N, CA, C, O and the ligand as a Tripos MOL2 file, in Angstrom:
@<TRIPOS>MOLECULE
protein
  257   255    65     0     0
PROTEIN
NO_CHARGES

@<TRIPOS>ATOM
      1 N         112.0540    8.3150 -164.7770 N.3       1 MET1
      2 CA        111.8570    6.8780 -164.5460 C.3       1 MET1
      3 C         113.1890    6.1680 -164.3650 C.2       1 MET1
      4 O         114.1290    6.3390 -165.1420 O.2       1 MET1
      5 N         113.2320    5.3910 -163.3450 N.am      2 CYS2
      6 CA        114.4300    4.5910 -163.1640 C.3       2 CYS2
      7 C         114.0530    3.1160 -163.2490 C.2       2 CYS2
      8 O         114.1410    2.3750 -162.2690 O.2       2 CYS2
      9 N         113.6490    2.7260 -164.3980 N.am      3 ALA3
     10 CA        113.1700    1.3520 -164.5940 C.3       3 ALA3
     11 C         114.2920    0.4970 -165.1550 C.2       3 ALA3
     12 O         114.1640   -0.1660 -166.1840 O.2       3 ALA3
     13 N         115.3890    0.5450 -164.4310 N.am      4 ASP4
     14 CA        116.5510   -0.1770 -164.9540 C.3       4 ASP4
     15 C         116.4390   -1.6720 -164.7350 C.2       4 ASP4
     16 O         116.8930   -2.4780 -165.5470 O.2       4 ASP4
     17 N         115.8280   -2.0170 -163.6240 N.am      5 HIS5
     18 CA        115.7340   -3.4370 -163.3330 C.3       5 HIS5
     19 C         114.3560   -3.9560 -163.7100 C.2       5 HIS5
     20 O         113.5210   -4.2290 -162.8470 O.2       5 HIS5
     21 N         114.1340   -4.0860 -164.9840 N.am      6 ARG6
     22 CA        112.8570   -4.6620 -165.3920 C.3       6 ARG6
     23 C         112.9090   -6.1620 -165.1800 C.2       6 ARG6
     24 O         113.9660   -6.7890 -165.2350 O.2       6 ARG6
     25 N         111.7620   -6.7000 -164.9410 N.am      7 LYS7
     26 CA        111.7100   -8.1210 -164.6310 C.3       7 LYS7
     27 C         111.9310   -8.9520 -165.8830 C.2       7 LYS7
     28 O         111.1920   -8.8570 -166.8620 O.2       7 LYS7
     29 N         112.9390   -9.7440 -165.8190 N.am      8 THR8
     30 CA        113.1180  -10.7130 -166.8860 C.3       8 THR8
     31 C         112.7510  -12.0730 -166.3330 C.2       8 THR8
     32 O         113.2670  -12.4900 -165.2960 O.2       8 THR8
     33 N         111.8700  -12.7590 -167.0180 N.am      9 PRO9
     34 CA        111.4910  -14.0770 -166.5260 C.3       9 PRO9
     35 C         112.7000  -14.9890 -166.5380 C.2       9 PRO9
     36 O         113.4910  -14.9560 -167.4810 O.2       9 PRO9
     37 N         112.8570  -15.8040 -165.5010 N.am     10 PRO10
     38 CA        114.0050  -16.7030 -165.4210 C.3      10 PRO10
     39 C         113.9020  -17.8340 -166.4390 C.2      10 PRO10
     40 O         114.7730  -18.7010 -166.5180 O.2      10 PRO10
     41 N         112.8490  -17.8070 -167.1940 N.am     11 LEU11
     42 CA        112.5430  -18.9500 -168.0420 C.3      11 LEU11
     43 C         111.6540  -18.4510 -169.1690 C.2      11 LEU11
     44 O         110.8310  -17.5560 -168.9730 O.2      11 LEU11
     45 N         111.8190  -19.0160 -170.3130 N.am     12 ASN12
     46 CA        110.9630  -18.6530 -171.4400 C.3      12 ASN12
     47 C         109.5140  -19.0250 -171.1470 C.2      12 ASN12
     48 O         109.2060  -20.2010 -170.9540 O.2      12 ASN12
     49 N         108.6250  -18.0420 -171.1120 N.am     13 PRO13
     50 CA        107.2280  -18.3350 -170.7680 C.3      13 PRO13
     51 C         106.5910  -19.3350 -171.7170 C.2      13 PRO13
     52 O         105.6740  -20.0590 -171.3300 O.2      13 PRO13
     53 N         107.0620  -19.3830 -172.9410 N.am     14 ALA14
     54 CA        106.4800  -20.3270 -173.8960 C.3      14 ALA14
     55 C         106.7180  -21.7670 -173.4600 C.2      14 ALA14
     56 O         105.9390  -22.6610 -173.7890 O.2      14 ALA14
     57 N         107.7960  -21.9820 -172.7200 N.am     15 ILE15
     58 CA        108.0980  -23.3350 -172.2580 C.3      15 ILE15
     59 C         107.0310  -23.8290 -171.2920 C.2      15 ILE15
     60 O         106.7420  -25.0230 -171.2090 O.2      15 ILE15
     61 N         106.4620  -22.8880 -170.5730 N.am     16 LEU16
     62 CA        105.4700  -23.2670 -169.5650 C.3      16 LEU16
     63 C         104.3250  -24.0730 -170.1520 C.2      16 LEU16
     64 O         103.7810  -24.9690 -169.5070 O.2      16 LEU16
     65 N         103.9720  -23.7430 -171.3770 N.am     17 GLU17
     66 CA        102.8450  -24.4470 -171.9840 C.3      17 GLU17
     67 C         103.1730  -25.9080 -172.2540 C.2      17 GLU17
     68 O         102.2780  -26.7370 -172.4210 O.2      17 GLU17
     69 N         104.4500  -26.2080 -172.2940 N.am     18 GLU18
     70 CA        104.8650  -27.5770 -172.5800 C.3      18 GLU18
     71 C         105.0350  -28.3970 -171.3120 C.2      18 GLU18
     72 O         105.1950  -29.6170 -171.3600 O.2      18 GLU18
     73 N         105.0000  -27.7170 -170.1870 N.am     19 LEU19
     74 CA        105.3260  -28.4030 -168.9450 C.3      19 LEU19
     75 C         104.0750  -28.7330 -168.1410 C.2      19 LEU19
     76 O         103.0430  -28.0710 -168.2540 O.2      19 LEU19
     77 N         104.1950  -29.7440 -167.3490 N.am     20 ALA20
     78 CA        103.1100  -30.0900 -166.4420 C.3      20 ALA20
     79 C         103.7240  -30.5940 -165.1480 C.2      20 ALA20
     80 O         104.8500  -31.0910 -165.1310 O.2      20 ALA20
     81 N         102.9820  -30.4600 -164.0830 N.am     21 CYS21
     82 CA        103.4110  -30.9690 -162.7940 C.3      21 CYS21
     83 C         103.5630  -32.4870 -162.8800 C.2      21 CYS21
     84 O         102.6450  -33.1730 -163.3310 O.2      21 CYS21
     85 N         104.6990  -33.0150 -162.4570 N.am     22 PRO22
     86 CA        104.9000  -34.4730 -162.5220 C.3      22 PRO22
     87 C         104.0370  -35.2230 -161.5200 C.2      22 PRO22
     88 O         103.8680  -36.4380 -161.6270 O.2      22 PRO22
     89 N         103.5030  -34.5190 -160.5680 N.am     23 VAL23
     90 CA        102.7120  -35.1780 -159.5330 C.3      23 VAL23
     91 C         101.2460  -35.2820 -159.9520 C.2      23 VAL23
     92 O         100.6550  -36.3610 -159.9090 O.2      23 VAL23
     93 N         100.6750  -34.1640 -160.3530 N.am     24 CYS24
     94 CA         99.2370  -34.1650 -160.6420 C.3      24 CYS24
     95 C          98.9280  -33.8120 -162.0940 C.2      24 CYS24
     96 O          97.7670  -33.7940 -162.5020 O.2      24 CYS24
     97 N          99.9770  -33.5320 -162.8720 N.am     25 LEU25
     98 CA         99.8330  -33.2570 -164.3050 C.3      25 LEU25
     99 C          99.0620  -31.9790 -164.6070 C.2      25 LEU25
    100 O          98.5480  -31.8020 -165.7110 O.2      25 LEU25
    101 N          98.9840  -31.1070 -163.6380 N.am     26 SER26
    102 CA         98.3480  -29.8160 -163.8910 C.3      26 SER26
    103 C          99.3410  -28.8590 -164.5290 C.2      26 SER26
    104 O         100.5380  -29.1360 -164.6100 O.2      26 SER26
    105 N          98.8270  -27.7450 -164.9730 N.am     27 ALA27
    106 CA         99.6810  -26.7300 -165.5760 C.3      27 ALA27
    107 C         100.5160  -26.0420 -164.5050 C.2      27 ALA27
    108 O         100.2060  -26.0900 -163.3150 O.2      27 ALA27
    109 N         101.5840  -25.4010 -164.9660 N.am     28 LEU28
    110 CA        102.4680  -24.6790 -164.0670 C.3      28 LEU28
    111 C         102.4340  -23.2090 -164.4220 C.2      28 LEU28
    112 O         102.2510  -22.8310 -165.5790 O.2      28 LEU28
    113 N         102.6130  -22.3890 -163.4000 N.am     29 ARG29
    114 CA        102.7370  -20.9670 -163.6910 C.3      29 ARG29
    115 C         103.9690  -20.4290 -162.9980 C.2      29 ARG29
    116 O         104.4310  -20.9460 -161.9810 O.2      29 ARG29
    117 N         104.4780  -19.3670 -163.5950 N.am     30 LEU30
    118 CA        105.6990  -18.7830 -163.0680 C.3      30 LEU30
    119 C         105.3890  -17.9840 -161.8220 C.2      30 LEU30
    120 O         104.5050  -17.1270 -161.8260 O.2      30 LEU30
    121 N         106.1120  -18.2640 -160.7640 N.am     31 ASP31
    122 CA        105.9350  -17.5300 -159.5180 C.3      31 ASP31
    123 C         107.2930  -17.0700 -159.0500 C.2      31 ASP31
    124 O         108.0800  -17.8610 -158.5290 O.2      31 ASP31
    125 N         107.5750  -15.7810 -159.2340 N.am     32 GLU32
    126 CA        108.8990  -15.2550 -158.9360 C.3      32 GLU32
    127 C         109.9330  -16.0630 -159.7050 C.2      32 GLU32
    128 O         109.9550  -16.0310 -160.9360 O.2      32 GLU32
    129 N         110.7810  -16.7790 -158.9980 N.am     33 SER33
    130 CA        111.8160  -17.5330 -159.6960 C.3      33 SER33
    131 C         111.5620  -19.0240 -159.5900 C.2      33 SER33
    132 O         112.4780  -19.8400 -159.6900 O.2      33 SER33
    133 N         110.3090  -19.3570 -159.3870 N.am     34 ARG34
    134 CA        109.9680  -20.7710 -159.2960 C.3      34 ARG34
    135 C         108.7420  -21.0400 -160.1460 C.2      34 ARG34
    136 O         108.1110  -20.1200 -160.6660 O.2      34 ARG34
    137 N         108.4230  -22.2950 -160.2740 N.am     35 LEU35
    138 CA        107.2010  -22.6690 -160.9640 C.3      35 LEU35
    139 C         106.2300  -23.2290 -159.9480 C.2      35 LEU35
    140 O         106.5750  -24.0850 -159.1330 O.2      35 LEU35
    141 N         105.0240  -22.7340 -160.0130 N.am     36 GLN36
    142 CA        104.0140  -23.2600 -159.1060 C.3      36 GLN36
    143 C         102.9640  -24.0190 -159.8840 C.2      36 GLN36
    144 O         102.4710  -23.5640 -160.9170 O.2      36 GLN36
    145 N         102.6330  -25.1860 -159.3640 N.am     37 CYS37
    146 CA        101.5840  -25.9960 -159.9490 C.3      37 CYS37
    147 C         100.2340  -25.3880 -159.5970 C.2      37 CYS37
    148 O          99.9690  -25.0540 -158.4420 O.2      37 CYS37
    149 N          99.3950  -25.2520 -160.6010 N.am     38 VAL38
    150 CA         98.0700  -24.6750 -160.3290 C.3      38 VAL38
    151 C          97.1410  -25.7140 -159.7060 C.2      38 VAL38
    152 O          96.0830  -25.3750 -159.1770 O.2      38 VAL38
    153 N          97.5460  -26.9770 -159.7740 N.am     39 GLY39
    154 CA         96.7200  -28.0260 -159.2050 C.3      39 GLY39
    155 C          97.0210  -28.2670 -157.7370 C.2      39 GLY39
    156 O          96.1730  -28.0260 -156.8780 O.2      39 GLY39
    157 N          98.2310  -28.7430 -157.4450 N.am     40 CYS40
    158 CA         98.5500  -29.1260 -156.0750 C.3      40 CYS40
    159 C          99.3320  -28.0430 -155.3390 C.2      40 CYS40
    160 O          99.5470  -28.1510 -154.1320 O.2      40 CYS40
    161 N          99.7550  -27.0110 -156.0460 N.am     41 GLY41
    162 CA        100.4150  -25.8960 -155.3900 C.3      41 GLY41
    163 C         101.8950  -26.0970 -155.1310 C.2      41 GLY41
    164 O         102.5410  -25.2280 -154.5440 O.2      41 GLY41
    165 N         102.4470  -27.2290 -155.5590 N.am     42 ARG42
    166 CA        103.8770  -27.4480 -155.3450 C.3      42 ARG42
    167 C         104.6890  -26.3800 -156.0720 C.2      42 ARG42
    168 O         104.3070  -25.8870 -157.1340 O.2      42 ARG42
    169 N         105.8250  -26.0430 -155.4580 N.am     43 LEU43
    170 CA        106.7170  -25.0620 -156.0530 C.3      43 LEU43
    171 C         107.9780  -25.7610 -156.5230 C.2      43 LEU43
    172 O         108.6700  -26.4070 -155.7350 O.2      43 LEU43
    173 N         108.2720  -25.6320 -157.7900 N.am     44 TYR44
    174 CA        109.4630  -26.2550 -158.3520 C.3      44 TYR44
    175 C         110.5340  -25.2040 -158.5820 C.2      44 TYR44
    176 O         110.2500  -24.1270 -159.1060 O.2      44 TYR44
    177 N         111.7520  -25.5090 -158.1970 N.am     45 PRO45
    178 CA        112.8300  -24.5360 -158.4000 C.3      45 PRO45
    179 C         113.2240  -24.4540 -159.8750 C.2      45 PRO45
    180 O         113.0390  -25.3990 -160.6420 O.2      45 PRO45
    181 N         113.7670  -23.3050 -160.2450 N.am     46 ILE46
    182 CA        114.3390  -23.1530 -161.5780 C.3      46 ILE46
    183 C         115.8280  -22.9250 -161.3940 C.2      46 ILE46
    184 O         116.2390  -21.9480 -160.7680 O.2      46 ILE46
    185 N         116.6220  -23.8090 -161.9280 N.am     47 VAL47
    186 CA        118.0640  -23.7380 -161.7510 C.3      47 VAL47
    187 C         118.7090  -23.4170 -163.0880 C.2      47 VAL47
    188 O         118.6210  -24.1890 -164.0440 O.2      47 VAL47
    189 N         119.3610  -22.2590 -163.1350 N.am     48 ASP48
    190 CA        120.0100  -21.8270 -164.3690 C.3      48 ASP48
    191 C         119.0540  -21.8410 -165.5580 C.2      48 ASP48
    192 O         119.4300  -22.2230 -166.6670 O.2      48 ASP48
    193 N         117.8240  -21.4240 -165.3160 N.am     49 GLY49
    194 CA        116.8620  -21.3350 -166.4080 C.3      49 GLY49
    195 C         116.1880  -22.6440 -166.7540 C.2      49 GLY49
    196 O         115.3860  -22.7210 -167.6850 O.2      49 GLY49
    197 N         116.5250  -23.6770 -165.9910 N.am     50 ILE50
    198 CA        115.9460  -24.9810 -166.2750 C.3      50 ILE50
    199 C         115.0290  -25.3780 -165.1230 C.2      50 ILE50
    200 O         115.4750  -25.4960 -163.9820 O.2      50 ILE50
    201 N         113.7660  -25.5820 -165.4200 N.am     51 PRO51
    202 CA        112.8530  -25.9830 -164.3580 C.3      51 PRO51
    203 C         113.1440  -27.3970 -163.8730 C.2      51 PRO51
    204 O         113.2910  -28.3250 -164.6680 O.2      51 PRO51
    205 N         113.2230  -27.5430 -162.5710 N.am     52 VAL52
    206 CA        113.5250  -28.8410 -161.9860 C.3      52 VAL52
    207 C         112.2020  -29.4670 -161.5530 C.2      52 VAL52
    208 O         111.7190  -29.2480 -160.4430 O.2      52 VAL52
    209 N         111.6390  -30.2460 -162.4600 N.am     53 LEU53
    210 CA        110.3140  -30.8140 -162.1840 C.3      53 LEU53
    211 C         110.4610  -32.2040 -161.5780 C.2      53 LEU53
    212 O         110.1250  -33.2190 -162.1880 O.2      53 LEU53
    213 N         110.9720  -32.2070 -160.3630 N.am     54 ILE54
    214 CA        111.1720  -33.4600 -159.6520 C.3      54 ILE54
    215 C         110.3980  -33.3430 -158.3480 C.2      54 ILE54
    216 O         110.5810  -32.3970 -157.5820 O.2      54 ILE54
    217 N         109.5450  -34.3010 -158.1130 N.am     55 ALA55
    218 CA        108.6500  -34.2010 -156.9600 C.3      55 ALA55
    219 C         109.4260  -34.0250 -155.6650 C.2      55 ALA55
    220 O         109.0100  -33.2690 -154.7880 O.2      55 ALA55
    221 N         110.5560  -34.7210 -155.5410 N.am     56 GLU56
    222 CA        111.3110  -34.6480 -154.2880 C.3      56 GLU56
    223 C         111.9600  -33.2900 -154.0930 C.2      56 GLU56
    224 O         112.3240  -32.9240 -152.9750 O.2      56 GLU56
    225 N         112.1040  -32.5450 -155.1740 N.am     57 ARG57
    226 CA        112.7560  -31.2340 -155.0750 C.3      57 ARG57
    227 C         111.7450  -30.1200 -154.8810 C.2      57 ARG57
    228 O         112.1190  -28.9740 -154.6310 O.2      57 ARG57
    229 N         110.4970  -30.4430 -154.9910 N.am     58 ALA58
    230 CA        109.4660  -29.4150 -154.9150 C.3      58 ALA58
    231 C         109.1670  -29.0570 -153.4770 C.2      58 ALA58
    232 O         109.2890  -29.8860 -152.5750 O.2      58 ALA58
    233 N         108.7700  -27.8010 -153.2720 N.am     59 SER59
    234 CA        108.2850  -27.4120 -151.9610 C.3      59 SER59
    235 C         106.7820  -27.5850 -151.9620 C.2      59 SER59
    236 O         106.0810  -27.0590 -152.8260 O.2      59 SER59
    237 N         106.3070  -28.3120 -151.0080 N.am     60 VAL60
    238 CA        104.8690  -28.4990 -150.8910 C.3      60 VAL60
    239 C         104.3270  -27.4550 -149.9460 C.2      60 VAL60
    240 O         104.8400  -27.3050 -148.8370 O.2      60 VAL60
    241 N         103.3160  -26.7400 -150.3500 N.am     61 PRO61
    242 CA        102.7090  -25.7620 -149.4590 C.3      61 PRO61
    243 C         102.1250  -26.4720 -148.2450 C.2      61 PRO61
    244 O         101.2890  -27.3660 -148.3680 O.2      61 PRO61
    245 N         102.5840  -26.0520 -147.0730 N.am     62 GLY62
    246 CA        102.4740  -26.8860 -145.9010 C.3      62 GLY62
    247 C         101.1120  -27.1010 -145.2860 C.2      62 GLY62
    248 O         100.5760  -26.2110 -144.6250 O.2      62 GLY62
    249 N         100.5570  -28.2550 -145.4960 N.am     63 PRO63
    250 CA         99.4360  -28.6330 -144.6340 C.3      63 PRO63
    251 C         100.0170  -29.2340 -143.3540 C.2      63 PRO63
    252 O         100.4700  -30.3790 -143.3460 O.2      63 PRO63
    253 N          99.9980  -28.4750 -142.3110 N.am     64 GLU64
    254 CA        100.6390  -28.9290 -141.0740 C.3      64 GLU64
    255 C          99.8730  -30.0630 -140.4520 C.2      64 GLU64
    256 O         100.2670  -30.5720 -139.4030 O.2      64 GLU64
    257 ZN        100.7350  -30.5330 -159.1260 Zn       65 ZN65
@<TRIPOS>BOND
     1     1     2 1
     2     2     3 1
     3     3     4 2
     4     3     5 am
     5     5     6 1
     6     6     7 1
     7     7     8 2
     8     7     9 am
     9     9    10 1
    10    10    11 1
    11    11    12 2
    12    11    13 am
    13    13    14 1
    14    14    15 1
    15    15    16 2
    16    15    17 am
    17    17    18 1
    18    18    19 1
    19    19    20 2
    20    19    21 am
    21    21    22 1
    22    22    23 1
    23    23    24 2
    24    23    25 am
    25    25    26 1
    26    26    27 1
    27    27    28 2
    28    27    29 am
    29    29    30 1
    30    30    31 1
    31    31    32 2
    32    31    33 am
    33    33    34 1
    34    34    35 1
    35    35    36 2
    36    35    37 am
    37    37    38 1
    38    38    39 1
    39    39    40 2
    40    39    41 am
    41    41    42 1
    42    42    43 1
    43    43    44 2
    44    43    45 am
    45    45    46 1
    46    46    47 1
    47    47    48 2
    48    47    49 am
    49    49    50 1
    50    50    51 1
    51    51    52 2
    52    51    53 am
    53    53    54 1
    54    54    55 1
    55    55    56 2
    56    55    57 am
    57    57    58 1
    58    58    59 1
    59    59    60 2
    60    59    61 am
    61    61    62 1
    62    62    63 1
    63    63    64 2
    64    63    65 am
    65    65    66 1
    66    66    67 1
    67    67    68 2
    68    67    69 am
    69    69    70 1
    70    70    71 1
    71    71    72 2
    72    71    73 am
    73    73    74 1
    74    74    75 1
    75    75    76 2
    76    75    77 am
    77    77    78 1
    78    78    79 1
    79    79    80 2
    80    79    81 am
    81    81    82 1
    82    82    83 1
    83    83    84 2
    84    83    85 am
    85    85    86 1
    86    86    87 1
    87    87    88 2
    88    87    89 am
    89    89    90 1
    90    90    91 1
    91    91    92 2
    92    91    93 am
    93    93    94 1
    94    94    95 1
    95    95    96 2
    96    95    97 am
    97    97    98 1
    98    98    99 1
    99    99   100 2
   100    99   101 am
   101   101   102 1
   102   102   103 1
   103   103   104 2
   104   103   105 am
   105   105   106 1
   106   106   107 1
   107   107   108 2
   108   107   109 am
   109   109   110 1
   110   110   111 1
   111   111   112 2
   112   111   113 am
   113   113   114 1
   114   114   115 1
   115   115   116 2
   116   115   117 am
   117   117   118 1
   118   118   119 1
   119   119   120 2
   120   119   121 am
   121   121   122 1
   122   122   123 1
   123   123   124 2
   124   123   125 am
   125   125   126 1
   126   126   127 1
   127   127   128 2
   128   127   129 am
   129   129   130 1
   130   130   131 1
   131   131   132 2
   132   131   133 am
   133   133   134 1
   134   134   135 1
   135   135   136 2
   136   135   137 am
   137   137   138 1
   138   138   139 1
   139   139   140 2
   140   139   141 am
   141   141   142 1
   142   142   143 1
   143   143   144 2
   144   143   145 am
   145   145   146 1
   146   146   147 1
   147   147   148 2
   148   147   149 am
   149   149   150 1
   150   150   151 1
   151   151   152 2
   152   151   153 am
   153   153   154 1
   154   154   155 1
   155   155   156 2
   156   155   157 am
   157   157   158 1
   158   158   159 1
   159   159   160 2
   160   159   161 am
   161   161   162 1
   162   162   163 1
   163   163   164 2
   164   163   165 am
   165   165   166 1
   166   166   167 1
   167   167   168 2
   168   167   169 am
   169   169   170 1
   170   170   171 1
   171   171   172 2
   172   171   173 am
   173   173   174 1
   174   174   175 1
   175   175   176 2
   176   175   177 am
   177   177   178 1
   178   178   179 1
   179   179   180 2
   180   179   181 am
   181   181   182 1
   182   182   183 1
   183   183   184 2
   184   183   185 am
   185   185   186 1
   186   186   187 1
   187   187   188 2
   188   187   189 am
   189   189   190 1
   190   190   191 1
   191   191   192 2
   192   191   193 am
   193   193   194 1
   194   194   195 1
   195   195   196 2
   196   195   197 am
   197   197   198 1
   198   198   199 1
   199   199   200 2
   200   199   201 am
   201   201   202 1
   202   202   203 1
   203   203   204 2
   204   203   205 am
   205   205   206 1
   206   206   207 1
   207   207   208 2
   208   207   209 am
   209   209   210 1
   210   210   211 1
   211   211   212 2
   212   211   213 am
   213   213   214 1
   214   214   215 1
   215   215   216 2
   216   215   217 am
   217   217   218 1
   218   218   219 1
   219   219   220 2
   220   219   221 am
   221   221   222 1
   222   222   223 1
   223   223   224 2
   224   223   225 am
   225   225   226 1
   226   226   227 1
   227   227   228 2
   228   227   229 am
   229   229   230 1
   230   230   231 1
   231   231   232 2
   232   231   233 am
   233   233   234 1
   234   234   235 1
   235   235   236 2
   236   235   237 am
   237   237   238 1
   238   238   239 1
   239   239   240 2
   240   239   241 am
   241   241   242 1
   242   242   243 1
   243   243   244 2
   244   243   245 am
   245   245   246 1
   246   246   247 1
   247   247   248 2
   248   247   249 am
   249   249   250 1
   250   250   251 1
   251   251   252 2
   252   251   253 am
   253   253   254 1
   254   254   255 1
   255   255   256 2
@<TRIPOS>SUBSTRUCTURE
     1 MET1         2 RESIDUE 1 A MET
     2 CYS2         6 RESIDUE 1 A CYS
     3 ALA3        10 RESIDUE 1 A ALA
     4 ASP4        14 RESIDUE 1 A ASP
     5 HIS5        18 RESIDUE 1 A HIS
     6 ARG6        22 RESIDUE 1 A ARG
     7 LYS7        26 RESIDUE 1 A LYS
     8 THR8        30 RESIDUE 1 A THR
     9 PRO9        34 RESIDUE 1 A PRO
    10 PRO10       38 RESIDUE 1 A PRO
    11 LEU11       42 RESIDUE 1 A LEU
    12 ASN12       46 RESIDUE 1 A ASN
    13 PRO13       50 RESIDUE 1 A PRO
    14 ALA14       54 RESIDUE 1 A ALA
    15 ILE15       58 RESIDUE 1 A ILE
    16 LEU16       62 RESIDUE 1 A LEU
    17 GLU17       66 RESIDUE 1 A GLU
    18 GLU18       70 RESIDUE 1 A GLU
    19 LEU19       74 RESIDUE 1 A LEU
    20 ALA20       78 RESIDUE 1 A ALA
    21 CYS21       82 RESIDUE 1 A CYS
    22 PRO22       86 RESIDUE 1 A PRO
    23 VAL23       90 RESIDUE 1 A VAL
    24 CYS24       94 RESIDUE 1 A CYS
    25 LEU25       98 RESIDUE 1 A LEU
    26 SER26      102 RESIDUE 1 A SER
    27 ALA27      106 RESIDUE 1 A ALA
    28 LEU28      110 RESIDUE 1 A LEU
    29 ARG29      114 RESIDUE 1 A ARG
    30 LEU30      118 RESIDUE 1 A LEU
    31 ASP31      122 RESIDUE 1 A ASP
    32 GLU32      126 RESIDUE 1 A GLU
    33 SER33      130 RESIDUE 1 A SER
    34 ARG34      134 RESIDUE 1 A ARG
    35 LEU35      138 RESIDUE 1 A LEU
    36 GLN36      142 RESIDUE 1 A GLN
    37 CYS37      146 RESIDUE 1 A CYS
    38 VAL38      150 RESIDUE 1 A VAL
    39 GLY39      154 RESIDUE 1 A GLY
    40 CYS40      158 RESIDUE 1 A CYS
    41 GLY41      162 RESIDUE 1 A GLY
    42 ARG42      166 RESIDUE 1 A ARG
    43 LEU43      170 RESIDUE 1 A LEU
    44 TYR44      174 RESIDUE 1 A TYR
    45 PRO45      178 RESIDUE 1 A PRO
    46 ILE46      182 RESIDUE 1 A ILE
    47 VAL47      186 RESIDUE 1 A VAL
    48 ASP48      190 RESIDUE 1 A ASP
    49 GLY49      194 RESIDUE 1 A GLY
    50 ILE50      198 RESIDUE 1 A ILE
    51 PRO51      202 RESIDUE 1 A PRO
    52 VAL52      206 RESIDUE 1 A VAL
    53 LEU53      210 RESIDUE 1 A LEU
    54 ILE54      214 RESIDUE 1 A ILE
    55 ALA55      218 RESIDUE 1 A ALA
    56 GLU56      222 RESIDUE 1 A GLU
    57 ARG57      226 RESIDUE 1 A ARG
    58 ALA58      230 RESIDUE 1 A ALA
    59 SER59      234 RESIDUE 1 A SER
    60 VAL60      238 RESIDUE 1 A VAL
    61 PRO61      242 RESIDUE 1 A PRO
    62 GLY62      246 RESIDUE 1 A GLY
    63 PRO63      250 RESIDUE 1 A PRO
    64 GLU64      254 RESIDUE 1 A GLU
    65 ZN65       257 GROUP 0 **** ****
């Protein structure tokens, strides 16, 4: 087994329970290195382990 690069979450998962989407107040889940809102689907960046829950910084899943 060469499982040297195990996935370490960029953020303490316990923090997720304390956070909510600033737009729709839904819960957030960890998606790769970002947080995704389970309500509106916005993706919030995590910078240096700190989730940036700012609506203007979020990526909105594109309804064209
Ligand atoms: Zn949301």
